[in-house]
C-alpha positions in Angstrom: 133.7 134.4 8.7 129.9 134.3 8.2 127.9 135.0 11.3 124.9 133.0 12.6 122.6 135.6 11.0 123.1 133.8 7.7 120.9 130.9 8.7 117.1 130.4 8.2 114.7 127.4 8.4 111.7 126.3 6.5 109.3 123.4 6.8 107.4 122.1 3.8 106.0 123.4 0.6 103.2 125.9 0.7 100.9 127.6 -1.9 98.7 130.2 -0.3 97.6 131.9 -3.5 94.0 131.7 -4.5 93.0 130.2 -7.8 92.5 133.6 -9.3 96.0 134.9 -8.3 98.0 131.7 -9.1 100.1 132.3 -12.3 99.7 129.8 -15.1 102.6 127.3 -15.3 105.3 128.3 -17.7 105.7 126.3 -20.9 107.9 123.3 -20.6 110.6 125.0 -22.6 111.0 127.7 -19.9 111.7 125.2 -17.1 115.2 125.4 -15.8 117.0 123.7 -12.9 118.4 126.1 -10.4 121.2 124.9 -8.1 120.6 126.1 -4.5 123.2 125.9 -1.7 121.7 123.9 1.1 123.6 124.3 4.4 122.4 122.5 7.5 120.5 125.4 9.1 117.6 124.5 11.5 114.5 126.4 10.5 116.0 127.7 7.3 117.3 124.9 5.1 116.7 121.4 6.4 116.5 117.9 5.0 115.5 114.8 7.0 116.7 111.2 6.8 114.1 110.4 4.1 115.3 113.2 1.9 112.4 115.5 2.6 113.3 119.2 2.4 111.8 121.8 4.6 112.5 125.2 6.1 111.6 128.9 5.6 113.9 129.2 2.5 112.5 126.0 1.0 108.9 127.2 1.3 109.8 130.5 -0.1 111.6 128.9 -3.1 108.6 126.7 -3.7 106.5 129.8 -3.9 109.0 131.5 -6.3 108.7 128.4 -8.5 105.0 129.1 -8.9 106.0 132.2 -10.9 109.3 131.1 -12.5 108.6 127.5 -13.3 112.0 126.6 -11.8 113.0 123.2 -10.7 115.7 123.0 -7.9 118.8 121.0 -7.3 119.8 121.3 -3.7 123.6 121.1 -3.2 125.1 119.8 0.0 128.7 120.0 1.2 130.5 118.5 4.3 131.6 120.3 7.4 130.2 122.3 10.3 127.9 125.2 9.5 130.7 127.8 9.2 132.7 125.6 6.9 129.6 124.9 4.8 128.8 128.6 4.4 132.3 129.6 3.5 132.4 126.8 0.9 129.0 127.8 -0.6 130.1 131.5 -0.9 133.1 130.3 -2.9 130.9 128.1 -5.1 128.6 131.0 -5.6 131.4 133.2 -6.7 132.6 130.6 -9.3 129.1 129.8 -10.5 129.0 126.2 -9.1 125.8 127.1 -7.4 123.2 129.6 -8.6 121.6 130.8 -5.3 122.6 131.2 -1.7 119.8 132.2 0.6 119.6 134.0 3.9 122.4 136.4 2.9 123.0 139.6 4.9 123.7 142.6 2.6 126.9 144.6 2.7 128.6 146.8 0.2 131.6 144.6 0.3 129.6 141.4 -0.4 127.7 143.3 -3.2 131.1 143.6 -5.0 131.3 139.8 -5.2 127.7 138.7 -5.6 124.4 140.0 -7.1 121.5 140.4 -4.7 117.8 140.4 -5.2 116.5 143.9 -4.8 114.0 143.0 -2.1 114.7 140.8 1.0 112.6 137.6 1.5 112.7 137.7 5.3 113.9 139.6 8.3 116.0 138.3 11.2 116.4 140.3 14.5 119.2 140.8 16.9 117.6 139.5 20.0 118.1 138.8 23.7 117.6 135.2 24.6 117.0 133.5 28.0 117.2 129.9 29.1 114.1 127.8 28.6 114.5 126.9 32.3 114.3 130.5 33.4 110.8 131.6 34.3 111.8 134.8 36.0 112.7 136.7 32.9 109.9 136.7 30.3 109.0 138.5 27.1 106.7 140.7 29.2 108.7 141.5 32.4 112.1 142.0 30.8 111.2 145.7 30.3 110.8 146.1 34.0 114.2 144.7 35.0 116.4 147.0 37.0 119.6 145.4 35.9 120.4 143.0 33.1 123.6 140.9 32.7 124.1 140.3 29.0 126.5 137.7 27.5 127.9 139.2 24.3 129.8 137.3 21.6 133.1 139.2 21.3 133.0 142.9 21.1 130.4 143.5 18.3 129.7 147.2 18.3 126.4 146.7 16.4 124.8 144.3 18.9 126.3 146.2 21.9 124.8 149.4 20.6 121.4 147.7 20.1 121.4 146.3 23.6 122.5 149.5 25.2 119.8 151.4 23.4 117.2 148.9 24.6 118.4 149.2 28.2 118.5 153.0 28.0 115.0 153.2 26.7 113.7 151.0 29.5 115.8 152.4 32.4 117.7 149.2 32.8 121.3 149.1 34.1 123.4 147.0 31.6 126.3 144.8 32.7 128.5 143.3 29.9 129.6 139.7 30.1 132.0 139.2 27.2 132.4 135.7 25.8 134.7 134.2 23.2 132.2 131.8 21.6 128.6 130.9 21.4 129.1 128.0 23.7 130.6 130.3 26.3 127.6 132.5 26.0 125.2 129.6 26.7 127.4 128.5 29.6 127.3 132.0 31.1 123.5 132.0 31.1 123.1 128.5 32.4 125.7 129.0 35.2 124.0 132.2 36.3 126.9 134.6 35.3 124.5 136.2 32.8 120.8 136.7 32.6 120.4 136.7 28.8 122.6 136.4 25.8 122.7 138.1 22.4 121.8 136.2 19.3 119.5 136.0 16.3 115.9 135.1 16.5 115.9 132.8 13.5 118.7 130.6 14.8 118.5 130.6 18.6 121.0 128.5 20.6 119.5 125.2 21.7 117.7 125.6 25.1 117.2 129.3 24.6 114.2 131.4 23.7 113.7 135.0 22.6 112.6 137.5 25.3 113.2 140.7 23.3 113.8 141.5 19.6 116.0 144.4 18.9 117.3 145.6 15.5 115.9 144.1 12.3 118.3 142.5 9.8 116.8 141.7 6.4 118.1 138.7 4.5 118.3 138.1 0.7 118.8 135.7 -2.0 122.2 136.2 -3.7 123.5 134.8 -7.0 126.7 134.8 -9.0 127.9 138.2 -10.2 126.4 139.0 -13.6 123.7 136.3 -13.5 121.1 138.8 -14.6 118.5 136.1 -15.6 118.4 134.7 -12.1 118.3 138.1 -10.4 115.5 139.4 -12.6 113.4 136.3 -12.0 113.9 136.6 -8.3 113.0 140.2 -8.2 109.8 139.7 -10.2 108.7 136.7 -8.2 109.3 138.3 -4.8 107.3 141.4 -5.8 104.4 139.2 -7.0 104.4 137.2 -3.8 104.3 140.3 -1.7 101.4 141.7 -3.8 99.4 138.5 -3.9 99.9 137.4 -0.2 101.3 140.3 1.9 101.4 138.2 5.1 103.2 135.2 3.5 106.6 136.1 5.0 105.1 136.9 8.4 103.3 133.6 8.5 106.5 131.7 7.6 108.3 133.6 10.4 105.7 132.6 13.0 105.8 129.1 11.7 109.5 128.5 11.8 111.1 131.0 14.1 108.7 131.8 16.9 110.8 130.5 19.8 108.7 131.9 22.6 108.8 130.0 25.9 106.1 127.5 26.8 105.2 128.8 30.2 105.4 126.5 33.2 103.8 128.9 35.7 103.9 132.5 36.8 107.2 134.4 36.8 108.9 135.3 40.0 107.5 138.8 40.3 103.9 137.6 39.6 104.3 134.8 42.2 105.3 137.5 44.7 102.4 139.6 43.7 99.9 136.8 44.1 101.3 135.9 47.5 100.6 139.3 49.0 97.5 140.1 46.9 94.1 140.5 48.5 91.0 138.8 47.2 90.1 140.0 43.7 86.6 141.5 43.6 85.1 140.7 40.3 81.9 142.4 39.0 79.6 139.9 37.5 76.5 140.9 35.4 73.4 138.9 35.0 71.1 138.3 32.0 73.8 137.3 29.4 73.5 133.5 29.5 75.3 131.3 28.4 78.2 133.7 28.8 77.4 134.9 32.3 74.4 134.8 34.6 73.3 133.7 38.1 71.5 130.5 39.0 67.9 131.2 39.9 67.9 128.7 42.8 71.4 128.9 44.3 72.3 132.5 43.3 75.7 131.2 42.2 77.4 132.6 39.1 77.2 130.5 36.0 78.4 130.6 32.4 81.5 130.5 30.3 83.0 133.5 32.0 83.0 131.7 35.3 84.7 128.7 33.6 87.4 131.2 32.5 87.7 132.7 36.0 87.9 129.2 37.6 90.9 128.4 35.4 92.6 131.7 36.1 92.2 131.2 39.8 93.6 127.7 39.6 96.5 128.7 37.4 97.5 131.9 39.3 96.5 131.1 42.8 94.5 134.3 43.1 91.4 134.3 45.3 88.4 135.6 43.5 85.1 137.0 44.9 82.1 137.3 42.7 80.2 140.5 43.2 76.7 140.7 41.5 76.2 144.1 39.9 73.3 145.6 38.0 73.8 147.0 34.5 75.3 150.4 35.3 74.5 153.8 33.9 78.0 154.8 34.8 80.8 152.2 34.9 83.1 154.5 36.9 80.4 155.0 39.6 79.7 151.2 39.7 83.4 150.4 40.1 83.7 152.8 43.0 80.4 151.8 44.6 81.2 148.0 44.6 84.9 148.5 45.1 85.7 146.4 42.0 89.0 145.3 40.7 87.7 143.5 37.6 84.6 143.5 35.5 83.6 140.4 33.5 82.4 140.0 29.9 83.4 143.4 28.5 83.6 143.5 24.7 86.9 144.6 23.3 86.3 148.2 22.6 89.1 150.7 22.8 86.9 153.8 23.0 84.8 152.3 25.8 88.0 151.4 27.7 89.4 154.9 27.2 86.2 156.6 28.3 86.2 154.8 31.7 90.0 154.5 31.9 89.8 150.7 32.0 92.5 148.3 30.9 91.3 145.3 28.9 92.8 141.8 29.1 93.5 139.4 26.2 90.1 138.1 25.0 89.1 134.9 26.7 86.2 134.2 24.2 86.0 135.1 20.6 82.5 135.6 19.3 80.6 137.7 16.8 78.0 140.4 16.7 74.3 139.6 15.9 71.6 142.0 14.7 68.3 140.9 16.4 65.2 142.1 14.6 61.5 141.3 14.5 60.4 138.9 11.8 59.5 140.8 8.7 61.6 143.9 9.5 63.9 145.3 6.9 67.3 144.8 8.4 68.9 146.7 5.6 67.2 150.0 6.5 67.3 150.7 10.2 67.0 154.5 9.9 64.3 155.8 12.2 63.9 152.4 13.9 64.0 152.0 17.7 67.3 150.6 19.0 67.2 148.6 22.3 70.4 149.0 24.3 71.3 147.6 27.7 72.6 150.0 30.4 76.0 148.4 30.5 76.5 148.7 26.8 75.5 152.3 26.4 78.2 154.3 24.7 78.0 156.4 21.5 74.5 155.1 21.0 73.2 157.0 24.0 73.2 160.3 22.1 71.5 158.8 19.0 67.8 159.2 18.2 65.3 156.5 19.0 67.5 154.7 21.6 65.6 152.8 24.3 67.6 151.7 27.4 66.9 148.4 29.2 68.4 146.7 32.2 70.0 143.7 30.4 70.6 142.3 26.9 67.9 139.7 27.7 65.5 142.6 28.3 66.5 144.1 25.0 65.8 141.0 23.0 62.4 140.5 24.8 61.6 144.1 24.0 62.2 143.5 20.3 60.0 140.3 20.5 57.2 142.3 22.2 57.3 145.1 19.8 58.6 147.6 22.3 61.8 148.0 20.2 62.6 147.3 16.6 66.1 145.9 16.8 69.1 145.4 19.1 72.7 144.1 18.9 73.9 141.2 20.9 76.8 138.8 21.3 76.2 135.8 19.1 76.1 133.0 21.7 73.9 135.0 24.0 71.4 136.0 21.3 71.0 132.4 20.0 70.6 131.1 23.6 68.0 133.6 24.7 65.9 133.4 21.6 65.8 129.6 21.7 65.2 129.1 25.4 62.8 132.1 25.7 60.6 130.7 22.9 60.9 134.0 21.0 59.7 132.8 17.7 59.0 136.2 16.2 62.6 137.5 16.1 65.5 136.7 13.9 69.2 136.8 14.8 71.4 137.9 11.8 75.1 137.2 12.1 77.4 140.2 11.3 80.6 138.3 10.5 82.5 141.5 9.8 82.1 142.7 13.4 83.9 140.6 16.1 82.7 140.6 19.6 85.6 139.3 21.6 85.1 139.3 25.3 87.7 140.5 27.8 88.1 141.2 31.5 88.2 145.0 32.3 90.4 146.2 35.1 89.6 149.3 37.1 91.9 152.3 36.9 93.3 151.6 40.4 94.0 147.9 39.7 97.7 146.9 39.9 99.2 146.3 36.4 100.5 142.9 37.7 96.9 141.7 38.1 96.3 142.3 34.4 99.6 140.5 33.6 98.6 137.5 35.7 95.2 137.3 34.0 96.7 137.6 30.5 99.3 134.9 31.2 96.6 132.5 32.5 94.4 133.2 29.5 97.3 132.5 27.2 97.9 129.1 28.9 94.2 128.1 29.0 93.8 124.9 27.1 92.0 125.2 23.8 88.3 124.6 24.0 88.0 125.4 27.8 85.6 128.4 27.4 83.9 127.4 24.2 83.1 124.0 25.6 81.6 125.6 28.6 79.3 127.6 26.3 78.0 124.4 24.8 77.4 123.0 28.2 75.4 126.0 29.3 73.2 125.7 26.2 72.6 122.1 26.8 71.2 122.7 30.3 67.6 123.0 29.4 65.4 122.7 32.4 62.3 120.7 31.6 59.1 122.4 32.9 56.7 119.7 34.2 52.9 119.8 34.1 52.9 120.3 37.9 55.2 123.2 37.6 53.1 124.7 34.8 49.9 124.3 36.8 51.6 125.8 39.9 52.6 128.8 37.8 49.0 129.3 36.7 47.4 128.5 40.1 45.5 131.8 40.1 43.9 131.2 36.7 43.0 127.7 37.7 41.3 128.8 40.9 39.3 131.4 39.1 38.0 128.8 36.7 36.9 126.6 39.5 37.0 123.4 37.4 40.5 122.2 38.3 40.7 119.0 36.3 39.3 120.5 33.1 41.5 123.5 33.4 44.6 121.4 34.1 43.9 119.3 31.0 43.2 122.3 28.9 46.3 124.1 30.1 48.4 120.9 29.6 47.2 120.7 26.0 48.0 124.4 25.6 51.4 123.9 27.2 52.2 120.9 24.9 51.1 122.8 21.8 53.0 126.0 22.7 56.2 124.3 23.7 56.3 121.6 21.0 57.7 123.8 18.2 60.2 125.6 20.5 61.3 122.3 22.1 61.8 120.7 18.7 64.0 123.6 17.6 65.9 123.7 20.8 66.4 119.9 20.9 67.7 119.9 17.3 70.2 122.7 18.3 71.1 120.8 21.4 71.8 117.6 19.6 74.1 119.5 17.2 75.9 121.2 20.1 76.1 118.0 22.1 77.7 116.3 19.1 80.2 119.2 19.0 80.9 118.9 22.7 81.0 115.1 23.0 82.5 114.0 19.6 84.7 115.4 17.0 82.7 115.6 13.8 85.6 114.8 11.5 87.4 111.9 13.2 84.7 110.5 15.4 87.0 110.8 18.4 85.9 112.3 21.7 85.6 116.0 22.0 87.6 118.0 24.5 84.6 118.2 26.9 84.1 114.4 26.9 87.8 113.8 27.4 87.8 116.1 30.4 84.8 114.2 31.9 86.5 110.8 31.3 89.6 112.1 33.0 87.6 113.3 36.0 85.9 109.9 36.2 89.2 108.0 36.2 90.7 110.4 38.7 87.7 109.8 41.1 88.6 106.1 41.0 92.3 106.7 41.1 92.7 104.9 37.8 94.6 107.5 35.7 97.7 105.9 34.2 99.0 108.8 32.2 98.2 111.5 29.7 99.6 111.9 26.1 99.4 115.0 23.8 100.0 114.4 20.1 100.7 117.2 17.5 101.2 116.8 13.8 104.5 118.4 12.8 104.1 121.1 10.1 100.5 120.2 9.5 99.9 123.4 7.5 102.3 122.1 4.9 99.9 119.2 4.2 97.0 121.6 3.6 99.0 124.0 1.6 100.7 121.3 -0.6 98.0 118.8 -1.1 94.8 120.7 -0.2 92.5 120.7 2.8 90.9 117.4 1.7 94.2 115.7 2.1 94.6 117.5 5.5 91.3 116.0 6.6 92.4 112.6 5.4 95.7 112.9 7.4 93.7 113.8 10.5 91.4 110.8 10.1 94.4 108.5 9.4 96.0 109.7 12.6 92.8 109.1 14.5 92.6 105.5 13.3 96.3 105.1 14.2 95.7 106.3 17.7 92.8 103.9 18.1 95.1 101.0 17.0 98.0 102.1 19.2 96.0 102.6 22.4 93.6 100.4 24.3 89.8 100.4 24.3 89.6 101.8 27.8 91.8 104.7 27.0 90.0 108.0 26.2 91.2 109.3 22.8 90.3 112.9 21.8 90.9 115.4 19.1 91.4 118.8 20.7 90.9 120.7 17.5 93.2 121.5 14.6 96.0 119.0 14.5 96.3 118.4 18.3 95.1 115.1 19.9 95.2 113.9 23.5 94.8 110.5 25.2 94.0 109.9 28.9 95.3 106.5 29.7 93.7 104.1 32.2 96.2 102.8 34.8 98.2 101.5 36.3 100.9 102.0 33.7 104.6 101.4 34.0 107.1 103.9 32.7 108.5 101.2 30.2 104.9 100.5 28.9 104.3 104.2 28.4 107.6 104.6 26.5 106.7 101.6 24.3 103.3 103.1 23.5 104.9 106.4 22.4 107.6 104.7 20.4 105.1 102.5 18.6 102.8 105.5 17.9 105.6 107.7 16.4 106.7 104.8 14.1 103.2 103.8 13.1 102.3 107.4 12.1 105.5 107.6 10.0 105.0 104.4 8.2 101.2 104.8 7.7 101.6 108.3 6.3 104.3 107.2 3.9 101.9 104.4 2.7 99.2 107.0 2.3 101.5 108.9 -0.1 101.7 112.1 2.0 104.4 111.5 4.7 104.3 113.4 8.0 105.5 112.9 11.5 104.1 113.7 15.0 105.6 115.1 18.2 104.4 113.3 21.3 104.5 114.4 24.9 103.6 112.1 27.7 103.2 112.2 31.5 103.0 109.1 33.7 100.7 109.3 36.7 102.0 108.2 40.0 98.9 108.8 42.2 96.2 108.0 39.7 94.1 111.0 40.7 95.9 114.0 39.2 93.7 116.9 38.0 92.9 117.2 34.3 94.7 120.6 33.9 97.8 119.3 35.6 97.8 116.2 33.3 97.4 118.2 30.2 100.0 120.8 31.2 102.7 118.3 31.9 102.1 116.3 28.7 101.8 119.5 26.6 105.2 120.7 27.9 106.8 117.4 27.1 105.3 117.6 23.6 106.9 121.0 23.0 110.2 119.5 24.3 109.9 116.8 21.6 109.4 119.5 19.0 112.4 121.4 20.2 114.4 118.3 20.0 113.8 117.8 16.3 110.2 116.7 15.8 109.0 113.2 14.8 109.8 111.9 18.3 108.5 111.8 21.9 109.4 113.0 25.3 108.1 111.9 28.7 107.8 114.4 31.5 
């Protein structure tokens, strides 16, 4: 009887080929209709109540049609999945269908059917844990001392794979043998087993993958002797792999990535945090808007602090900010200041290896800029003087013509003053310092080929659990949290008054002896010298403020403005609830109809949200295809349910009327106190949204 490894899922047509690589459509005479077996396999071969086909196999077949010109007839049969698969294999043998997808290869089956030479995807024997189990994760499973595994029957292949996994990681394996897939699930849910064996492309409902073991490629198969079909499949699959090598990987991530949506730290991390001392974090100055210190209060500022604030809230860790100078030797600085973590370190494996540091997942993705004096030839830097900050000195230290300065701000000022010819800087920082410092004689050139992702660096003596806690928090940080903070920092332009200007030049005024005349003259000079810089800065601010406050495409609030509205409502205890909305399979719209159609779908959804919710509700686009609404209260549970039902139905009918049907998954949380924190509101609604997706999409769930 066929195993569960035969199933795969796909969701919507896709054409990732560029115009240059797209094959010309075959002549009409070459078009043929291919009959494809279509079992009910979530993620692989699906069809909804409106007759819309989707799934991994469907998308791959659509891509094959770009090269073959095939049309498809999808054939359905009655029965449960095993009955359907057995029926289709019989129909394939007799030629009543032309293709069955997601077939495992075996020599015995190859006697009955012809296979495409190359697979079109790969499934994996996997270990799966309950969605409600937060103590075994895809990270800490390798550190378990003992693992109770629910096996389906006595499969030697899966048993050997699990045994090898446990042996490699020093884990004691306890077998829990089950007679059916339902019994496996029951064993895990009842606590008799920790995990069960299964296949990543068809996980049991309520389970998610915590470890992938042996790969199992799957193929298209056709009737024995149907050489025309096999040859066309072989050629098309090779062409797809050549023109878009990541196509299969992207489909897998889209349809089969069943990783758990975290609801907090795992048990071992909670225990670590409970006994952990205050984390000493080294914080460098002179890199605004990423990180700096307030000149008046001395408090840390910048996007890095925003990230650390979230990490502290999410994990419960206590964080102490330790101001440090740009070091000549990072190891000595770590020891001198007794640091656990250093903030704002570029992701550089060689740097980390040199100082034996461990780098976190990046918390801010940026780019590198080359900063040169106006008129300099940026294409020929040989013999030019390179300004490098102490903290960034690495391989450049041994090069000729290297000048070392205290901070990156000092480096840029040195280029402006002519004391150096060029420097490299993180993109946000270079733009900020050039604009706010009125450095009109330097140019910042973006090097898009060199990323400058920023990480936290952990000292050699730091506990590995601390790194894990930071990484988990970064992974769960809402989209836009750090980048929005960058915009906020840039927008904080202190206005220098005439009085402050005169005070700064008190000595010059006193020497002149004619106070009023000098003040007037200096005021005129101030206005003249600042006008150009302020005009440039204000234009940039207006652009950034628009980004932070309003979504440019839909006109809805930006994530920063939504957060502020939520804080305002919470301060008045007027929060009624929070809703997160995500378009199902949005990538399909872009890939099938083009990005213009994708933008139109986003705008249509924005207008639908405005119609479904009230004027005093704060409606935001988070970015991509995710939206959120903070509802003003009070709000009954029934009213919230009605809002969600109405929204889901309106989107469905409006998108059908637009000619490009799609659905949304909606997650909602009803406030009971009226003053819940923004992150808590988002987290609860976001988890409910993912629950709606797991339940079949095009629906809602209320936390």
